[in-house]
Structure formats: C-alpha cells, structure tokens
TIMARDREN-125383 format. One record per residue: x, y, z of N, C-alpha, C, O in turn; residue in one letter. Coordinates in steps of 0.2 Angstrom, whole numbers, padded with zeros to 4 digits, always signed. Layout:
<pts>
XYZXYZXYZXYZA;...
</pts>
This chain:
<pts>
-0409+0224+1157-0414+0229+1154-0414+0235+1160-0414+0233+1166X;-0414+0241+1157-0415+0246+1162-0422+0248+1164-0426+0244+1162X;-0422+0252+1169-0429+0254+1171-0432+0258+1165-0429+0260+1161X;-0439+0259+1166-0443+0263+1161-0440+0270+1160-0437+0273+1165X;-0440+0272+1154-0438+0279+1152-0444+0283+1151-0449+0281+1149X;-0443+0290+1152-0448+0294+1151-0445+0301+1148-0440+0303+1150X;-0449+0303+1143-0447+0310+1140-0453+0314+1140-0459+0312+1139X;-0452+0321+1142-0457+0326+1142-0458+0329+1135-0453+0331+1132X;-0464+0328+1132-0465+0331+1125-0468+0338+1125-0470+0340+1131X;-0468+0341+1120-0471+0348+1120-0479+0347+1122-0482+0342+1120X;-0481+0353+1125-0489+0353+1126-0491+0348+1132-0497+0347+1133X;-0486+0346+1136-0488+0342+1142-0489+0335+1140-0490+0331+1145X;-0487+0333+1134-0487+0325+1133-0481+0322+1136-0476+0325+1137X;-0481+0316+1136-0476+0312+1139-0475+0305+1135-0480+0302+1133X;-0469+0303+1134-0468+0296+1131-0464+0292+1136-0460+0295+1140X;-0467+0286+1137-0464+0282+1143-0463+0275+1140-0467+0272+1136X;-0458+0271+1142-0458+0264+1141-0460+0260+1146-0459+0254+1147X;-0464+0262+1151-0466+0259+1157-0472+0254+1154-0478+0257+1153X;-0472+0248+1154-0477+0244+1151-0483+0244+1155-0489+0243+1153X;-0482+0245+1162-0488+0246+1166-0493+0252+1165-0499+0252+1167X;-0491+0257+1161-0495+0262+1160-0499+0261+1153-0504+0265+1152X;-0497+0256+1149-0501+0255+1143-0508+0253+1144-0510+0249+1148X;-0512+0256+1140-0519+0255+1139-0520+0250+1134-0521+0252+1128X;-0519+0243+1135-0519+0238+1130-0526+0238+1126-0526+0236+1120X;-0532+0239+1130-0538+0239+1126-0538+0245+1121-0540+0244+1115X;-0535+0251+1122-0535+0256+1118-0530+0255+1112-0532+0256+1106X;-0524+0252+1113-0520+0250+1108-0523+0245+1103-0522+0245+1097X;-0526+0240+1106-0530+0234+1102-0535+0238+1098-0536+0236+1092X;-0539+0242+1101-0544+0245+1097-0541+0249+1091-0544+0248+1085X;-0536+0252+1092-0533+0256+1086-0530+0251+1081-0531+0251+1075X;-0526+0246+1083-0522+0241+1079-0527+0237+1075-0525+0235+1069X;-0532+0235+1078-0537+0231+1075-0540+0234+1069-0544+0230+1065X;-0540+0240+1068-0543+0244+1062-0537+0247+1058-0539+0250+1052X;-0531+0246+1060-0525+0249+1056-0524+0245+1050-0525+0239+1050X;-0522+0248+1044-0521+0244+1038-0516+0239+1039-0516+0234+1035X;-0511+0239+1043-0506+0234+1044-0508+0229+1048-0504+0223+1049X;-0513+0229+1052-0515+0224+1057-0522+0223+1058-0525+0221+1063X;-0526+0224+1053-0533+0224+1053-0535+0217+1056-0533+0212+1053X;-0540+0217+1061-0543+0211+1064-0538+0208+1069-0540+0202+1071X;-0532+0211+1070-0528+0207+1075-0531+0206+1082-0534+0210+1085X;-0531+0200+1084-0534+0198+1090-0530+0201+1096-0524+0203+1096X;-0534+0203+1102-0531+0206+1108-0525+0202+1111-0520+0205+1113X;-0526+0195+1111-0521+0191+1114-0514+0192+1110-0509+0191+1112X;-0515+0193+1103-0509+0194+1099-0506+0200+1101-0499+0201+1101X;-0510+0206+1102-0507+0212+1104-0504+0212+1110-0498+0214+1111X;-0507+0208+1115-0504+0207+1122-0497+0204+1121-0492+0206+1124X;-0496+0199+1117-0490+0195+1116-0485+0199+1113-0479+0199+1115X;-0487+0203+1108-0482+0207+1104-0479+0213+1109-0473+0214+1108X;-0483+0215+1113-0481+0220+1118-0476+0217+1123-0471+0220+1125X;-0478+0211+1126-0474+0208+1131-0467+0206+1128-0462+0205+1132X;-0466+0205+1122-0460+0203+1119-0457+0208+1115-0453+0207+1110X;-0458+0215+1116-0455+0220+1113-0454+0226+1118-0455+0225+1124X;-0450+0231+1116-0449+0237+1120-0455+0242+1118-0454+0245+1113X;-0460+0243+1122-0465+0247+1121-0464+0254+1123-0461+0256+1128X;-0467+0259+1119-0467+0266+1120-0474+0269+1120-0477+0268+1115X;-0476+0271+1125-0483+0274+1126-0482+0282+1125-0478+0285+1128X;-0487+0285+1121-0487+0292+1121-0494+0294+1125-0499+0291+1124X;-0493+0298+1130-0498+0300+1134-0500+0308+1134-0495+0312+1134X;-0506+0309+1134-0509+0316+1134-0508+0319+1140-0507+0316+1145X;-0508+0326+1141-0508+0329+1148-0513+0326+1153-0511+0326+1159X;-0518+0324+1151-0523+0320+1155-0521+0314+1158-0524+0311+1163X;-0516+0311+1155-0513+0304+1157-0516+0299+1152-0513+0293+1153X;-0521+0300+1148-0524+0295+1144-0519+0294+1138-0515+0298+1135X;-0519+0288+1136-0514+0286+1130-0517+0289+1124-0523+0289+1122X;-0512+0292+1120-0513+0295+1114-0509+0292+1108-0511+0294+1102X;-0505+0288+1109-0501+0285+1104-0497+0279+1106-0497+0277+1112X;-0493+0276+1102-0490+0270+1104-0484+0268+1098-0485+0270+1092X;-0479+0265+1100-0474+0262+1096-0471+0256+1100-0471+0256+1106X;-0468+0251+1096-0465+0246+1099-0459+0244+1095-0459+0245+1089X;-0454+0242+1098-0447+0239+1095-0446+0232+1097-0446+0230+1102X;-0445+0228+1091-0443+0221+1092-0435+0221+1091-0433+0223+1086X;-0432+0219+1096-0424+0220+1096-0421+0215+1100-0423+0212+1105X;-0414+0214+1098-0410+0210+1102-0406+0215+1107-0401+0213+1111X;-0407+0221+1106-0403+0227+1110-0396+0227+1109-0392+0230+1113X;-0393+0223+1103-0386+0223+1102-0385+0225+1095-0380+0229+1093X;-0389+0222+1090-0387+0223+1083-0393+0225+1079-0392+0228+1073X;-0399+0224+1081-0405+0225+1076-0411+0227+1080-0412+0225+1086X;-0415+0231+1076-0422+0233+1079-0427+0234+1073-0425+0236+1068X;-0433+0232+1075-0438+0233+1070-0443+0237+1074-0446+0236+1079X;-0445+0243+1071-0450+0248+1073-0456+0246+1070-0457+0246+1064X;-0461+0245+1074-0468+0244+1072-0474+0247+1076-0473+0249+1081X;-0480+0246+1073-0486+0248+1076-0486+0255+1079-0488+0257+1084X;-0482+0260+1075-0482+0267+1077-0488+0270+1075-0490+0270+1069X;-0491+0274+1080-0497+0278+1078-0498+0283+1083-0496+0283+1089X;-0501+0289+1081-0504+0294+1086-0511+0295+1084-0513+0295+1078X;-0515+0294+1089-0523+0295+1088-0524+0301+1084-0521+0306+1085X;-0530+0301+1080-0532+0306+1076-0532+0313+1080-0530+0318+1078X;-0535+0313+1086-0537+0319+1090-0530+0322+1092-0530+0328+1094X;-0525+0319+1092-0518+0322+1094-0513+0323+1089-0508+0325+1090X;-0515+0322+1082-0511+0323+1077-0510+0331+1075-0514+0335+1077X;-0505+0332+1071-0504+0339+1069-0500+0343+1075-0500+0349+1074X;-0497+0340+1079-0493+0343+1085-0486+0341+1085-0482+0343+1090X;-0484+0337+1080-0477+0335+1080-0476+0329+1085-0470+0327+1086X;-0481+0326+1087-0480+0321+1092-0477+0314+1089-0474+0310+1092X;-0479+0313+1082-0476+0307+1079-0469+0308+1078-0465+0303+1079X;-0467+0314+1076-0459+0315+1076-0456+0314+1083-0451+0311+1083X;-0459+0317+1088-0457+0316+1095-0456+0309+1097-0451+0307+1100X;-0462+0305+1096-0462+0298+1098-0456+0294+1094-0453+0290+1098X;-0455+0295+1088-0450+0291+1084-0443+0294+1087-0439+0289+1087X;-0442+0300+1088-0436+0302+1091-0434+0299+1098-0429+0297+1099X;-0439+0298+1102-0438+0295+1108-0436+0287+1107-0432+0285+1111X;-0439+0284+1102-0437+0277+1101-0430+0277+1099-0426+0273+1101X;-0428+0281+1094-0421+0281+1091-0416+0283+1097-0411+0280+1096X;-0418+0287+1101-0414+0290+1106-0413+0285+1113-0409+0286+1117X;-0418+0280+1113-0418+0276+1119-0411+0273+1120-0408+0271+1116X;-0409+0273+1127-0402+0271+1128-0400+0264+1127-0394+0262+1125X;-0405+0259+1127-0404+0252+1125-0404+0251+1118-0402+0245+1116X;-0405+0256+1114-0405+0255+1106-0400+0259+1103-0400+0260+1097X;-0394+0260+1106-0389+0264+1103-0384+0259+1100-0383+0254+1103X;-0381+0261+1095-0375+0257+1092-0378+0251+1088-0374+0246+1086X;-0384+0251+1086-0387+0245+1083-0384+0246+1075-0384+0251+1073X;-0383+0240+1072-0381+0240+1066-0386+0241+1061-0385+0244+1055X;-0392+0239+1062-0398+0239+1057-0405+0240+1061-0406+0237+1066X;-0408+0245+1058-0415+0247+1060-0420+0245+1054-0417+0246+1048X;-0426+0243+1055-0430+0241+1049-0437+0244+1052-0439+0244+1057X;-0441+0245+1047-0448+0246+1048-0452+0246+1041-0449+0245+1036X;-0459+0246+1041-0463+0246+1035-0468+0251+1036-0471+0252+1041X;-0469+0255+1031-0474+0260+1031-0477+0261+1024-0473+0260+1019X;-0483+0262+1023-0487+0264+1017-0487+0271+1016-0488+0274+1010X;-0487+0275+1021-0489+0282+1021-0485+0287+1025-0487+0293+1025X;-0480+0285+1028-0476+0290+1032-0468+0290+1031-0464+0291+1035X;-0467+0289+1024-0460+0289+1023-0456+0295+1025-0450+0295+1027X;-0459+0301+1024-0456+0308+1026-0454+0308+1034-0449+0310+1036X;-0459+0305+1038-0458+0305+1045-0452+0301+1047-0448+0303+1050X;-0451+0295+1044-0446+0291+1045-0439+0293+1042-0434+0292+1045X;-0439+0296+1036-0433+0299+1033-0430+0304+1037-0423+0304+1037X;-0433+0308+1040-0430+0313+1045-0426+0310+1050-0422+0313+1053X;-0427+0304+1052-0424+0300+1057-0419+0295+1054-0416+0291+1058X;-0417+0296+1047-0412+0292+1044-0414+0285+1041-0410+0282+1038X;-0421+0284+1041-0423+0278+1037-0424+0279+1030-0425+0285+1028X;-0422+0274+1026-0423+0274+1019-0423+0267+1016-0423+0263+1020X;-0423+0267+1009-0423+0260+1006-0416+0257+1008-0411+0260+1009X;-0416+0250+1008-0410+0246+1010-0405+0248+1005-0406+0249+0999X;-0398+0249+1007-0393+0250+1003-0392+0244+0998-0390+0245+0992X;-0393+0238+1000-0392+0232+0996-0399+0228+0996-0399+0223+0999X;-0404+0231+0992-0411+0227+0993-0410+0220+0991-0415+0216+0993X;-0406+0218+0987-0405+0211+0984-0404+0206+0990-0404+0200+0989X;-0401+0209+0995-0399+0204+1001-0405+0203+1006-0404+0199+1011X;-0410+0207+1006-0415+0207+1011-0421+0203+1008-0424+0204+1003X;-0423+0198+1012-0428+0193+1011-0433+0193+1016-0432+0194+1022X;-0440+0193+1015-0445+0193+1020-0450+0188+1018-0451+0185+1013X;-0454+0185+1024-0460+0182+1023-0465+0186+1025-0465+0189+1031X;-0470+0188+1021-0475+0193+1023-0482+0189+1022-0483+0186+1017X;-0486+0191+1027-0493+0188+1026-0498+0194+1027-0497+0198+1032X;-0503+0194+1023-0508+0199+1024-0512+0198+1031-0513+0193+1033X;-0514+0204+1034-0518+0203+1040-0524+0199+1039-0526+0194+1044X;-0528+0199+1034-0534+0195+1033-0532+0187+1032-0536+0183+1034X;-0526+0186+1030-0524+0179+1030-0522+0176+1037-0524+0170+1038X;-0520+0180+1041-0519+0178+1048-0525+0179+1053-0526+0174+1057X;-0529+0184+1052-0534+0186+1057-0540+0187+1053-0542+0193+1052X;-0544+0182+1050-0550+0183+1046-0555+0187+1050-0556+0186+1056X;-0559+0191+1047-0564+0195+1051-0569+0190+1053-0570+0185+1050X;-0573+0192+1057-0579+0188+1060-0584+0187+1054-0586+0181+1054X;-0585+0192+1050-0589+0191+1044-0587+0185+1040-0591+0181+1037X;-0580+0185+1038-0577+0180+1034-0578+0173+1038-0579+0168+1034X;-0577+0173+1044-0578+0166+1048-0585+0164+1048-0586+0158+1047X;-0590+0168+1048-0597+0166+1048-0599+0164+1042-0603+0159+1041X;-0596+0167+1036-0598+0165+1029-0595+0158+1028-0597+0154+1023X;-0589+0156+1031-0586+0150+1029-0588+0144+1033-0586+0139+1032X;
</pts>
C-alpha cells in the first residue's frame, strides 16, 4: 500500500486518504442517520474504516465535511460506499470532486469491476461511468436492511 494521497479541491477543500485525519465521531454521527446505515454502531463504523480505503473531505478550516470509502482487493474489484458531503458543504461540486478522487486513486487503476448502491445519486455516479450491470442476471447479492442488523434503542427497549 502506498502512502496517503491528497488532492486540493476548489475553495480550499482537501480530499485525503490519511486515516489519521478522519473524525470517526463525525462519520458515525452522519452514517447512523443515513438511509443506508440507520442505527449503525460506532464499532462497526470503526471496523469498516479499518478494512477499507477511506477518503476524507476536509473544509478549509480542516474540519471533516464528507467521506467515502472503498472496499477493494486493489487488483480486480472495488465497492464504493458510505459516500456523503455534509449538508452545509453541498452545492459546491464537492461530491463530484470526492468521487473523482476515489476513481483516480493510483491503487484503484485497472480494476475489472466497480460497484455501488444508491437511492438518490444516479446522476452523480453516471458521470463517472457507473450504470446498471451489463449482465444483471449474473449478479447476486445478500442484502439486509439496517434495522435488521442494528435495531434502534426504542425497538430494543420495546422487545
């Protein structure tokens, strides 16, 4: 694995793969309310970051403003997940920039397949080459809803 990479974004923002810069509390706070990971425990977020290639998006102040991570073997396959830009930083092209940094990362070149799941950002990913599988009949998944994996405290108290 190479040393951390860093990209200068418009407006003084920075994208970095240095895991030491990540604000895990902030990432957990966002992900625990996101539609794809509602209720995710902090220890699961920590483990997911430790076993992925993480990308932090930082505001000019140095505070974290977004995040993405890639699960990959760095040879043939990558799954892009947990991509977000905090609400206060949206509308500046930072999501596009963050995804372009991920796609351009030197350890992720020449991969045979990239995958991701999104309910609301198809246009963002399409501009980077993502689309439906060419052969959807050969792709199989095991999917579990966040509530099935991490029931909310209210559900636990009621049970």
